[in-house]
MDAnalysis code that builds the backbone (N, CA, C; Angstrom):
import MDAnalysis as mda
import numpy as np

u = mda.Universe.empty(636, n_residues=212, atom_resindex=np.repeat(np.arange(212), 3), trajectory=True)
u.add_TopologyAttr("name", ["N", "CA", "C"] * 212)
u.add_TopologyAttr("resid", np.arange(1, 213))
u.add_TopologyAttr("resname", ["MET", "ASN", "SER", "TYR", "ILE", "ILE", "TYR", "ASP", "ASN", "GLN", "THR", "LYS", "LYS", "ALA", "ILE", "ILE", "ILE", "ASP", "LEU", "ALA", "LEU", "SER", "VAL", "GLU", "LYS", "ILE", "ASN", "ASP", "PHE", "LEU", "ASN", "ALA", "LYS", "ASP", "LEU", "GLU", "VAL", "THR", "ASP", "VAL", "PHE", "PHE", "THR", "HIS", "LYS", "HIS", "PHE", "ASP", "HIS", "THR", "LYS", "GLY", "LEU", "GLU", "GLN", "LEU", "LYS", "ASN", "ALA", "THR", "SER", "ALA", "ARG", "ILE", "TRP", "ILE", "GLY", "LEU", "ASP", "ASP", "LYS", "ASP", "GLY", "LEU", "PHE", "ASP", "MET", "ASN", "LYS", "ASN", "GLY", "SER", "PHE", "ARG", "HIS", "GLU", "GLN", "TYR", "ARG", "TRP", "GLN", "MET", "PRO", "GLN", "ASP", "PHE", "ASN", "LEU", "HIS", "LEU", "PHE", "TYR", "ILE", "GLU", "LYS", "ASP", "LYS", "ASN", "ASN", "GLU", "ILE", "SER", "LEU", "PHE", "ASP", "GLY", "LYS", "PHE", "THR", "LEU", "LYS", "ALA", "PHE", "TYR", "THR", "GLN", "GLY", "HIS", "THR", "SER", "GLY", "SER", "VAL", "LEU", "TYR", "TYR", "ALA", "GLN", "ASP", "GLU", "ARG", "LEU", "LEU", "PHE", "VAL", "GLY", "ASP", "THR", "ALA", "PHE", "ILE", "ASP", "LYS", "ILE", "GLY", "PHE", "ARG", "ASP", "THR", "PRO", "ASN", "SER", "GLY", "TYR", "ASP", "GLU", "GLN", "LYS", "TYR", "ASP", "ASN", "ALA", "LEU", "LYS", "PHE", "ILE", "TRP", "ASN", "ASN", "PHE", "ASP", "LYS", "SER", "THR", "ARG", "VAL", "TYR", "PRO", "GLY", "HIS", "TRP", "LYS", "GLU", "GLY", "PHE", "GLU", "LEU", "LYS", "GLU", "LEU", "GLU", "ASN", "ASN", "ILE", "GLU", "PHE", "MET", "ASN", "VAL", "ILE", "ASN", "LYS"])
u.atoms.positions = np.array([
    [0.761, -1.129, 0.109],
    [-0.032, -0.073, 0.054],
    [0.887, 1.292, 0.111],
    [0.242, 2.270, -0.732],
    [1.328, 3.367, -1.130],
    [0.614, 4.526, -0.007],
    [2.100, 5.041, 0.854],
    [1.827, 6.521, 1.236],
    [2.684, 7.335, 0.733],
    [1.978, 8.544, 0.693],
    [2.917, 9.818, 0.179],
    [3.507, 10.902, 1.371],
    [4.677, 11.376, 1.270],
    [4.772, 12.227, 2.123],
    [5.382, 13.582, 1.501],
    [4.524, 14.555, 1.343],
    [5.042, 15.903, 0.817],
    [5.755, 16.797, 2.033],
    [6.957, 17.513, 1.654],
    [7.722, 18.268, 2.711],
    [8.224, 19.198, 1.991],
    [8.352, 20.398, 2.972],
    [8.900, 21.600, 2.383],
    [10.420, 21.987, 3.407],
    [11.300, 21.954, 2.852],
    [12.666, 21.782, 3.370],
    [12.990, 23.109, 4.119],
    [12.446, 24.285, 3.894],
    [12.599, 25.398, 4.553],
    [11.739, 25.410, 6.008],
    [10.526, 25.041, 5.751],
    [9.558, 25.375, 7.042],
    [9.758, 24.137, 7.858],
    [10.184, 22.966, 7.331],
    [10.214, 21.813, 7.956],
    [8.840, 21.042, 8.186],
    [8.205, 21.620, 7.359],
    [6.637, 20.967, 7.460],
    [6.562, 19.782, 6.756],
    [5.340, 19.166, 6.469],
    [4.942, 17.893, 5.989],
    [3.597, 17.546, 6.133],
    [3.115, 16.856, 4.979],
    [1.779, 16.174, 5.055],
    [2.036, 14.800, 4.330],
    [1.149, 13.995, 4.864],
    [1.106, 12.624, 4.479],
    [-0.051, 12.523, 3.871],
    [-0.372, 11.806, 2.564],
    [-1.526, 11.289, 1.857],
    [-1.733, 9.765, 1.975],
    [-2.548, 9.459, 2.726],
    [-2.790, 8.031, 3.173],
    [-1.879, 7.299, 4.148],
    [-2.165, 6.588, 4.927],
    [-1.090, 5.886, 5.854],
    [-1.100, 4.398, 5.843],
    [-0.104, 3.778, 5.697],
    [-0.072, 2.306, 5.411],
    [-0.492, 1.711, 6.730],
    [-0.464, 0.348, 6.882],
    [-0.822, -0.317, 7.939],
    [-0.069, -0.094, 8.937],
    [1.156, 0.037, 8.749],
    [2.211, 0.123, 9.938],
    [3.218, 1.569, 9.426],
    [3.351, 2.638, 10.332],
    [3.771, 3.899, 10.113],
    [5.260, 4.059, 10.477],
    [5.841, 2.678, 11.046],
    [7.164, 2.672, 11.480],
    [8.149, 3.469, 10.452],
    [8.155, 3.073, 9.236],
    [9.079, 3.622, 8.267],
    [8.690, 5.110, 8.111],
    [7.722, 5.577, 8.038],
    [6.958, 6.645, 7.997],
    [7.502, 7.665, 8.989],
    [7.601, 7.087, 10.155],
    [8.158, 7.811, 11.537],
    [9.595, 8.001, 11.398],
    [10.269, 6.898, 10.706],
    [11.768, 6.951, 10.748],
    [12.128, 8.117, 9.771],
    [11.385, 8.283, 8.690],
    [11.685, 9.069, 7.460],
    [11.708, 10.463, 8.161],
    [10.381, 10.792, 9.011],
    [9.973, 12.093, 9.596],
    [11.302, 12.544, 10.416],
    [11.426, 11.420, 11.195],
    [12.607, 11.718, 12.321],
    [14.090, 12.226, 11.754],
    [14.220, 11.293, 10.784],
    [15.553, 11.463, 10.046],
    [15.689, 13.006, 9.276],
    [14.425, 13.624, 8.998],
    [14.322, 14.689, 8.177],
    [13.974, 15.878, 9.185],
    [13.791, 15.598, 10.407],
    [13.213, 16.521, 11.177],
    [12.249, 17.261, 10.583],
    [11.142, 16.596, 10.447],
    [9.900, 17.201, 10.088],
    [8.583, 17.145, 10.833],
    [7.955, 18.070, 10.667],
    [6.630, 18.291, 11.727],
    [5.414, 18.047, 10.488],
    [4.678, 17.141, 10.809],
    [3.360, 16.529, 10.043],
    [2.089, 17.544, 10.156],
    [1.959, 18.619, 9.570],
    [0.860, 19.452, 10.088],
    [-0.404, 18.654, 9.569],
    [-0.737, 18.033, 8.570],
    [-1.733, 17.501, 7.909],
    [-1.890, 16.144, 7.490],
    [-2.827, 15.320, 7.688],
    [-2.905, 13.951, 6.940],
    [-4.229, 13.820, 5.963],
    [-3.957, 13.555, 4.867],
    [-4.921, 13.537, 4.018],
    [-5.367, 11.974, 3.607],
    [-6.646, 11.791, 3.869],
    [-7.224, 10.249, 3.526],
    [-7.947, 10.314, 2.045],
    [-7.404, 9.525, 1.293],
    [-8.344, 9.445, 0.122],
    [-9.746, 8.618, 0.252],
    [-9.804, 7.787, 1.032],
    [-10.798, 7.138, 1.570],
    [-10.635, 6.572, 2.935],
    [-11.968, 5.847, 3.336],
    [-11.813, 5.155, 4.963],
    [-11.370, 3.790, 5.201],
    [-10.901, 3.154, 3.965],
    [-10.547, 1.771, 4.122],
    [-9.426, 1.477, 5.205],
    [-9.379, 0.449, 5.841],
    [-8.382, 0.328, 6.894],
    [-7.008, 0.447, 6.537],
    [-6.855, -0.236, 5.256],
    [-5.443, -0.131, 4.816],
    [-4.533, 1.174, 4.356],
    [-5.675, 1.930, 4.174],
    [-5.203, 3.499, 4.057],
    [-5.287, 4.354, 5.525],
    [-5.797, 3.769, 6.644],
    [-6.144, 4.635, 7.767],
    [-5.621, 3.825, 9.108],
    [-5.294, 2.649, 9.056],
    [-5.024, 2.052, 10.295],
    [-3.861, 2.663, 10.942],
    [-2.819, 3.194, 10.223],
    [-1.568, 3.914, 10.839],
    [-1.833, 5.056, 11.561],
    [-3.147, 5.567, 11.594],
    [-3.336, 6.764, 12.174],
    [-3.212, 7.003, 13.587],
    [-3.411, 5.884, 14.595],
    [-3.314, 6.190, 15.903],
    [-1.897, 6.124, 16.238],
    [-0.828, 5.209, 15.533],
    [0.246, 5.129, 15.689],
    [0.893, 6.593, 15.486],
    [0.577, 7.266, 14.282],
    [1.107, 8.644, 13.888],
    [0.863, 9.554, 14.639],
    [-0.564, 9.516, 15.498],
    [-1.068, 10.496, 16.155],
    [-0.457, 10.721, 17.593],
    [0.205, 9.392, 17.904],
    [1.088, 9.519, 19.149],
    [2.373, 10.472, 19.233],
    [2.506, 10.745, 17.909],
    [3.772, 11.563, 17.817],
    [3.428, 13.050, 17.083],
    [2.236, 13.503, 16.689],
    [1.907, 14.743, 16.342],
    [0.204, 15.098, 16.353],
    [0.166, 16.448, 16.109],
    [-1.131, 16.907, 16.395],
    [-1.716, 17.449, 15.154],
    [-1.644, 16.687, 13.901],
    [-1.663, 17.006, 12.604],
    [-3.516, 17.130, 12.606],
    [-3.488, 18.084, 11.541],
    [-5.074, 18.048, 11.068],
    [-5.291, 16.689, 10.080],
    [-6.619, 16.092, 10.480],
    [-6.926, 14.965, 9.874],
    [-7.861, 15.383, 8.647],
    [-7.860, 14.962, 7.587],
    [-8.749, 15.269, 6.332],
    [-9.217, 14.052, 5.845],
    [-10.463, 14.283, 5.619],
    [-11.246, 12.834, 4.926],
    [-12.566, 13.109, 4.516],
    [-13.074, 12.574, 3.342],
    [-14.444, 12.983, 2.980],
    [-15.283, 12.832, 3.977],
    [-16.447, 13.867, 3.982],
    [-17.573, 13.899, 5.111],
    [-18.125, 12.481, 5.272],
    [-18.637, 12.123, 4.028],
    [-19.215, 10.693, 4.248],
    [-18.215, 9.412, 4.399],
    [-17.133, 9.533, 4.532],
    [-16.455, 8.507, 4.727],
    [-15.821, 8.470, 6.268],
    [-16.409, 9.669, 7.248],
    [-15.652, 9.346, 8.571],
    [-16.067, 8.575, 9.590],
    [-17.115, 7.900, 9.032],
    [-17.681, 6.518, 10.001],
    [-16.478, 5.514, 9.867],
    [-15.729, 5.553, 8.887],
    [-14.743, 4.649, 8.718],
    [-13.565, 4.760, 9.606],
    [-13.561, 5.882, 10.483],
    [-12.530, 5.842, 11.323],
    [-12.736, 5.250, 12.668],
    [-14.161, 5.267, 12.908],
    [-14.636, 4.860, 14.076],
    [-15.082, 3.608, 14.076],
    [-15.548, 2.622, 12.779],
    [-16.458, 1.571, 13.046],
    [-15.477, 0.569, 11.981],
    [-15.236, -0.382, 12.329],
    [-14.388, -1.458, 11.530],
    [-15.572, -2.217, 10.463],
    [-16.637, -1.965, 10.607],
    [-17.347, -2.737, 9.672],
    [-17.687, -1.580, 8.584],
    [-17.508, -0.401, 8.882],
    [-17.277, 0.542, 7.636],
    [-15.993, 0.790, 6.828],
    [-14.720, 0.517, 7.438],
    [-13.463, 0.485, 7.105],
    [-13.076, -0.595, 6.219],
    [-14.074, -1.916, 6.598],
    [-13.556, -3.024, 5.862],
    [-12.598, -3.986, 6.960],
    [-12.098, -3.513, 7.821],
    [-11.263, -4.206, 8.852],
    [-11.728, -5.540, 9.325],
    [-13.153, -5.305, 9.304],
    [-13.817, -6.524, 10.299],
    [-13.716, -7.967, 9.444],
    [-13.319, -7.925, 8.076],
    [-13.080, -9.192, 7.285],
    [-11.663, -9.765, 7.577],
    [-10.893, -9.109, 8.417],
    [-9.575, -9.481, 8.389],
    [-9.105, -9.396, 9.857],
    [-9.220, -10.700, 10.559],
    [-8.981, -10.290, 11.922],
    [-7.689, -9.890, 12.371],
    [-6.390, -10.189, 11.709],
    [-5.129, -9.876, 12.176],
    [-5.317, -8.027, 12.042],
    [-6.060, -7.723, 11.112],
    [-6.161, -6.090, 10.860],
    [-7.300, -5.303, 11.422],
    [-8.290, -5.995, 12.124],
    [-9.393, -5.302, 12.856],
    [-9.003, -3.886, 13.565],
    [-9.807, -2.919, 13.283],
    [-9.229, -1.638, 13.977],
    [-10.601, -0.471, 13.761],
    [-10.523, 0.217, 14.758],
    [-11.190, 1.353, 14.754],
    [-10.663, 2.348, 15.604],
    [-10.849, 3.479, 15.531],
    [-10.321, 4.563, 16.523],
    [-11.142, 4.666, 17.673],
    [-10.943, 4.782, 18.931],
    [-12.135, 4.954, 20.100],
    [-12.749, 6.254, 19.475],
    [-14.048, 6.339, 19.869],
    [-14.940, 7.346, 19.789],
    [-14.502, 8.474, 20.372],
    [-13.883, 8.480, 21.718],
    [-13.441, 9.695, 22.357],
    [-12.038, 10.070, 22.252],
    [-11.196, 9.451, 21.092],
    [-9.948, 9.593, 20.772],
    [-10.019, 11.259, 20.081],
    [-9.155, 11.916, 20.582],
    [-9.057, 13.315, 20.213],
    [-8.356, 13.726, 18.977],
    [-9.184, 13.613, 17.708],
    [-8.889, 13.992, 16.510],
    [-9.052, 15.444, 15.840],
    [-8.232, 15.824, 15.452],
    [-8.407, 17.211, 14.711],
    [-9.076, 16.927, 13.382],
    [-10.283, 16.617, 13.368],
    [-10.848, 16.331, 12.108],
    [-11.337, 17.475, 11.468],
    [-11.135, 17.390, 9.943],
    [-11.715, 18.146, 8.958],
    [-12.437, 17.498, 7.832],
    [-13.140, 17.899, 7.101],
    [-13.936, 17.443, 6.179],
    [-13.984, 17.877, 4.738],
    [-13.858, 17.115, 3.883],
    [-13.664, 17.580, 2.362],
    [-15.235, 17.066, 2.192],
    [-15.859, 18.329, 1.388],
    [-17.371, 18.082, 1.120],
    [-17.778, 18.327, -0.424],
    [-18.686, 17.776, -0.608],
    [-19.147, 18.082, -2.201],
    [-19.624, 19.453, -2.324],
    [-19.499, 20.173, -3.450],
    [-20.045, 21.347, -3.838],
    [-19.317, 22.565, -3.207],
    [-17.999, 22.242, -2.564],
    [-17.500, 23.272, -1.812],
    [-16.075, 23.425, -2.437],
    [-15.456, 24.666, -2.313],
    [-14.047, 24.823, -2.670],
    [-13.205, 24.349, -1.786],
    [-12.844, 23.270, -2.070],
    [-11.771, 22.201, -0.920],
    [-10.446, 22.632, -1.416],
    [-9.942, 23.574, -1.227],
    [-8.709, 24.072, -1.377],
    [-7.997, 24.304, -0.249],
    [-6.856, 23.621, 0.008],
    [-5.972, 23.788, 1.109],
    [-4.771, 24.431, 1.095],
    [-4.287, 25.460, 1.833],
    [-3.008, 26.136, 1.732],
    [-2.317, 25.432, 2.883],
    [-0.833, 25.153, 2.206],
    [0.123, 24.484, 3.159],
    [1.323, 25.227, 3.088],
    [2.069, 24.657, 4.004],
    [3.666, 25.277, 4.206],
    [3.726, 26.630, 4.057],
    [2.810, 27.413, 4.843],
    [2.778, 28.726, 5.009],
    [2.556, 29.440, 3.616],
    [1.495, 28.703, 2.968],
    [1.004, 29.659, 1.808],
    [1.938, 29.020, 0.600],
    [3.200, 28.339, 0.822],
    [3.834, 27.858, -0.440],
    [3.418, 26.801, -1.289],
    [2.485, 25.919, -0.861],
    [1.855, 24.994, -1.348],
    [0.279, 24.752, -1.317],
    [-0.373, 24.487, -2.465],
    [-1.769, 24.346, -2.231],
    [-2.171, 22.635, -3.024],
    [-2.927, 22.273, -2.132],
    [-3.610, 20.771, -2.612],
    [-5.186, 21.268, -2.612],
    [-5.597, 20.717, -3.852],
    [-7.127, 20.955, -4.064],
    [-7.720, 19.513, -3.906],
    [-8.840, 19.368, -3.205],
    [-9.556, 18.059, -2.846],
    [-10.814, 18.003, -3.999],
    [-10.997, 16.956, -4.331],
    [-12.370, 16.843, -5.286],
    [-13.064, 15.542, -4.940],
    [-14.053, 15.889, -4.641],
    [-15.287, 14.715, -3.755],
    [-15.793, 13.828, -4.798],
    [-15.193, 12.997, -5.155],
    [-15.541, 12.261, -6.147],
    [-16.830, 11.185, -5.891],
    [-16.560, 10.490, -4.861],
    [-17.369, 9.463, -4.117],
    [-16.727, 8.322, -5.349],
    [-17.653, 7.222, -5.247],
    [-17.808, 6.012, -6.040],
    [-17.138, 4.793, -5.554],
    [-15.973, 4.861, -5.199],
    [-15.099, 3.586, -4.669],
    [-15.792, 3.514, -3.103],
    [-15.775, 4.530, -2.522],
    [-16.618, 4.514, -1.227],
    [-17.604, 5.633, -1.226],
    [-18.550, 5.893, -0.082],
    [-19.287, 6.908, 0.140],
    [-18.491, 8.198, 0.302],
    [-17.247, 8.618, 0.505],
    [-16.705, 9.773, 0.491],
    [-15.595, 9.804, -0.140],
    [-15.073, 9.054, -1.054],
    [-13.729, 8.997, -1.639],
    [-13.450, 10.425, -2.376],
    [-12.186, 10.530, -2.262],
    [-11.624, 11.952, -2.637],
    [-10.413, 11.975, -3.436],
    [-10.107, 12.905, -4.345],
    [-8.917, 12.972, -5.046],
    [-8.177, 14.129, -4.621],
    [-7.055, 14.109, -4.606],
    [-6.043, 15.366, -4.252],
    [-5.285, 15.640, -5.330],
    [-5.068, 16.966, -5.551],
    [-4.445, 17.344, -6.740],
    [-3.526, 18.741, -6.479],
    [-2.155, 18.421, -6.621],
    [-1.111, 19.377, -6.545],
    [-0.972, 20.324, -7.955],
    [-1.817, 21.533, -8.091],
    [-2.171, 22.011, -9.697],
    [-0.380, 22.445, -10.133],
    [0.257, 23.043, -9.434],
    [1.630, 23.566, -9.945],
    [2.572, 22.466, -10.195],
    [2.418, 21.310, -9.541],
    [3.466, 20.364, -9.654],
    [2.606, 19.187, -10.485],
    [1.320, 19.498, -10.686],
    [0.411, 18.380, -11.698],
    [1.011, 16.913, -10.938],
    [0.452, 16.936, -9.678],
    [0.499, 15.345, -9.089],
    [-1.029, 15.222, -8.618],
    [-1.134, 13.859, -9.010],
    [-3.026, 13.591, -8.620],
    [-2.772, 12.359, -7.766],
    [-3.337, 12.416, -6.662],
    [-3.529, 11.347, -5.737],
    [-4.874, 10.639, -5.778],
    [-4.842, 9.470, -6.343],
    [-6.208, 8.900, -6.577],
    [-6.815, 7.746, -5.746],
    [-6.216, 7.385, -4.840],
    [-6.514, 6.426, -4.061],
    [-6.428, 4.916, -4.550],
    [-7.678, 4.219, -4.487],
    [-8.149, 3.204, -5.036],
    [-8.912, 3.531, -6.185],
    [-9.093, 4.267, -6.672],
    [-10.005, 4.664, -7.930],
    [-9.682, 4.162, -9.186],
    [-8.190, 4.327, -9.264],
    [-7.587, 3.939, -10.410],
    [-6.265, 3.557, -10.193],
    [-5.817, 2.565, -11.386],
    [-4.285, 1.796, -11.059],
    [-3.903, 1.929, -12.487],
    [-2.595, 1.757, -12.422],
    [-1.832, 1.578, -13.671],
    [-2.642, 0.638, -15.008],
    [-2.879, -0.578, -14.446],
    [-3.588, -1.690, -15.339],
    [-4.755, -2.121, -15.014],
    [-5.318, -1.543, -14.125],
    [-6.826, -1.669, -13.975],
    [-7.539, -0.734, -13.155],
    [-8.973, -0.686, -12.905],
    [-9.616, 0.145, -12.157],
    [-9.418, -0.216, -10.696],
    [-10.185, 0.469, -9.728],
    [-10.274, 0.137, -8.413],
    [-11.191, -0.851, -8.250],
    [-11.184, -1.338, -6.899],
    [-12.158, -2.101, -6.493],
    [-13.644, -2.033, -6.186],
    [-14.347, -2.835, -6.694],
    [-15.658, -2.917, -6.669],
    [-16.757, -3.358, -5.707],
    [-15.966, -4.446, -5.156],
    [-16.514, -5.212, -4.058],
    [-16.348, -5.353, -2.795],
    [-16.074, -4.041, -2.171],
    [-15.849, -3.753, -0.695],
    [-17.225, -3.477, -0.101],
    [-17.610, -4.363, 0.786],
    [-19.027, -4.147, 1.508],
    [-19.111, -2.878, 2.503],
    [-20.322, -2.563, 2.713],
    [-20.644, -1.577, 3.642],
    [-19.645, -0.507, 3.446],
    [-19.343, 0.127, 2.406],
    [-18.254, 1.203, 2.271],
    [-19.017, 2.392, 1.374],
    [-20.041, 1.935, 0.994],
    [-21.085, 2.965, 0.199],
    [-20.279, 3.096, -1.496],
    [-20.155, 1.767, -1.811],
    [-19.694, 1.845, -3.327],
    [-20.963, 2.384, -4.261],
    [-20.688, 2.929, -5.117],
    [-21.772, 3.469, -5.877],
    [-21.243, 3.307, -7.414],
    [-21.648, 2.394, -8.346],
    [-21.494, 2.319, -9.844],
    [-21.487, 3.542, -10.619],
    [-22.217, 4.058, -10.608],
    [-22.588, 5.433, -11.290],
    [-21.293, 6.458, -10.951],
    [-21.268, 6.820, -9.785],
    [-20.421, 7.807, -9.131],
    [-19.119, 7.079, -9.309],
    [-18.934, 6.085, -9.416],
    [-17.323, 5.520, -9.473],
    [-17.240, 5.854, -11.058],
    [-17.933, 5.332, -11.918],
    [-17.784, 5.582, -13.434],
    [-17.519, 7.283, -13.787],
    [-18.120, 7.929, -12.818],
    [-18.081, 9.458, -12.958],
    [-16.551, 10.021, -12.536],
    [-16.387, 9.141, -11.557],
    [-14.904, 9.441, -11.041],
    [-13.869, 9.419, -12.014],
    [-13.952, 8.126, -12.656],
    [-13.042, 7.900, -13.617],
    [-12.955, 8.710, -14.704],
    [-14.123, 9.142, -15.214],
    [-14.300, 10.009, -16.363],
    [-13.889, 11.336, -15.901],
    [-13.901, 11.752, -14.708],
    [-13.429, 13.116, -14.136],
    [-12.053, 13.148, -14.466],
    [-11.192, 12.234, -13.705],
    [-9.791, 11.901, -14.081],
    [-9.473, 12.149, -15.211],
    [-10.001, 11.381, -16.403],
    [-9.616, 11.246, -17.572],
    [-10.048, 12.764, -18.335],
    [-10.927, 13.377, -17.957],
    [-11.514, 14.553, -18.806],
    [-10.741, 16.257, -18.072],
    [-10.347, 15.937, -17.052],
    [-10.118, 17.160, -16.494],
    [-8.466, 17.580, -15.657],
    [-7.727, 16.784, -16.284],
    [-6.429, 16.756, -15.934],
    [-5.656, 16.623, -17.264],
    [-4.230, 17.344, -17.267],
    [-3.499, 17.359, -18.302],
    [-3.034, 15.860, -18.382],
    [-2.791, 15.357, -19.247],
    [-2.364, 13.999, -19.836],
    [-0.980, 13.873, -19.503],
    [-0.317, 15.032, -19.067],
    [1.106, 14.693, -18.299],
    [1.143, 14.768, -16.786],
    [-0.259, 14.747, -16.242],
    [-0.059, 14.538, -14.873],
    [0.465, 13.323, -14.440],
    [1.008, 13.395, -13.331],
    [1.596, 12.310, -12.574],
    [0.588, 11.637, -11.837],
    [0.350, 10.488, -11.783],
    [-0.603, 9.738, -10.905],
    [-0.014, 8.964, -9.696],
    [-0.654, 9.031, -8.781],
    [-0.096, 8.344, -7.517],
    [-1.595, 7.667, -6.836],
    [-1.570, 6.423, -7.054],
    [-2.759, 5.401, -6.673],
    [-2.149, 4.874, -5.239],
    [-3.246, 3.978, -4.685],
    [-2.982, 3.664, -3.235],
    [-2.335, 2.304, -3.345],
    [-2.164, 1.825, -4.318],
    [-1.421, 0.279, -4.440],
    [-0.662, 0.515, -5.664],
    [0.544, -0.246, -5.645],
    [1.447, -0.840, -7.023],
    [2.069, 0.764, -7.503],
    [2.132, 0.451, -8.748],
    [2.886, 1.629, -9.371],
    [2.555, 2.752, -9.052],
    [3.328, 3.991, -8.972],
    [2.995, 5.169, -8.632],
    [3.928, 6.194, -9.554],
    [3.409, 7.129, -9.828],
    [4.063, 8.414, -10.778],
    [3.969, 8.211, -11.903],
    [3.111, 7.474, -12.504],
    [2.739, 7.184, -13.791],
    [2.131, 8.694, -14.769],
    [2.306, 8.823, -16.096],
    [1.489, 9.750, -16.449],
    [0.046, 9.122, -16.980],
    [-0.880, 10.222, -16.698],
    [-2.088, 9.807, -16.865],
    [-2.411, 9.445, -18.186],
    [-1.676, 9.707, -19.248],
    [-1.806, 9.303, -20.488],
    [-1.574, 7.680, -20.731],
    [-0.795, 7.258, -19.722],
    [-0.490, 5.722, -19.738],
    [-1.743, 4.973, -19.570],
    [-2.993, 5.745, -18.971],
    [-4.144, 4.835, -18.444],
    [-4.827, 4.693, -20.025],
    [-4.275, 5.416, -20.974],
    [-5.157, 4.884, -22.318],
    [-4.864, 3.488, -22.591],
    [-3.657, 2.674, -22.165],
    [-3.524, 1.477, -22.234],
    [-4.207, 0.409, -21.255],
    [-5.014, 0.934, -20.160],
    [-5.760, 0.447, -19.392],
    [-7.108, -0.035, -19.736],
    [-7.290, -1.185, -20.284],
    [-8.616, -1.643, -20.991],
    [-9.780, -1.593, -20.042],
    [-9.611, -1.901, -18.743],
    [-10.862, -1.593, -17.922],
    [-11.037, 0.046, -17.796],
    [-10.103, 0.474, -17.587],
    [-10.505, 2.072, -17.499],
    [-10.996, 2.718, -18.743],
    [-10.486, 2.458, -19.896],
    [-11.076, 3.213, -20.851],
    [-12.293, 2.195, -21.312],
    [-12.781, 1.398, -21.007],
    [-14.143, 0.873, -21.068],
    [-15.107, 1.723, -20.599],
    [-14.587, 2.085, -19.373],
    [-15.709, 3.500, -18.692],
    [-15.539, 4.302, -19.333],
    [-14.476, 4.833, -19.955],
    [-14.297, 6.129, -20.461],
    [-15.180, 6.122, -21.599],
    [-15.279, 5.063, -22.505],
    [-15.928, 4.887, -23.667],
    [-17.465, 4.823, -23.609],
    [-17.815, 4.472, -22.223],
    [-19.395, 4.043, -22.422],
    [-20.108, 5.139, -22.803],
])
């Protein structure tokens, strides 16, 4: 599972997009670079993207961003999918002190970071889950898509209790293809990362949806 750290050398501030099941390597990297995590952004609520939150929270008071309709996955293992995997069952205690912020539909979800030096845009696409989000760094042309699309296939459609919606999912794929420059670098939640958007032209599943 892919986690992404973006940081600024001058301010020594960092953000994380999605958290792996274990954050040991992440914490080691942050310590080695002497970085302060100001924000954690989740593309969706599934446990393999969120389970590391409690470990990370022991060392930081970062703001936590998640799609409004996915917030239930932080506190309910039946909604984040971990109930199906005994070794990974996880949910945050209801009284855990989180600095939660929500990405919402039809709002200007544009977050200024690193003392105004970096901007991340959030797009509330839904589909894969009830509150799936894409994050885009416009100046750098970096697009973080979670489990919505991968280099050689589309994301998972069979996750129970997650709010999957086929029409919204298809719309999310079309949004990716139609709204970003084809040279944009794509960073998914699993497997190969940093490929150009135009490479999805060779993804048969993806293009079948685009051409519907």
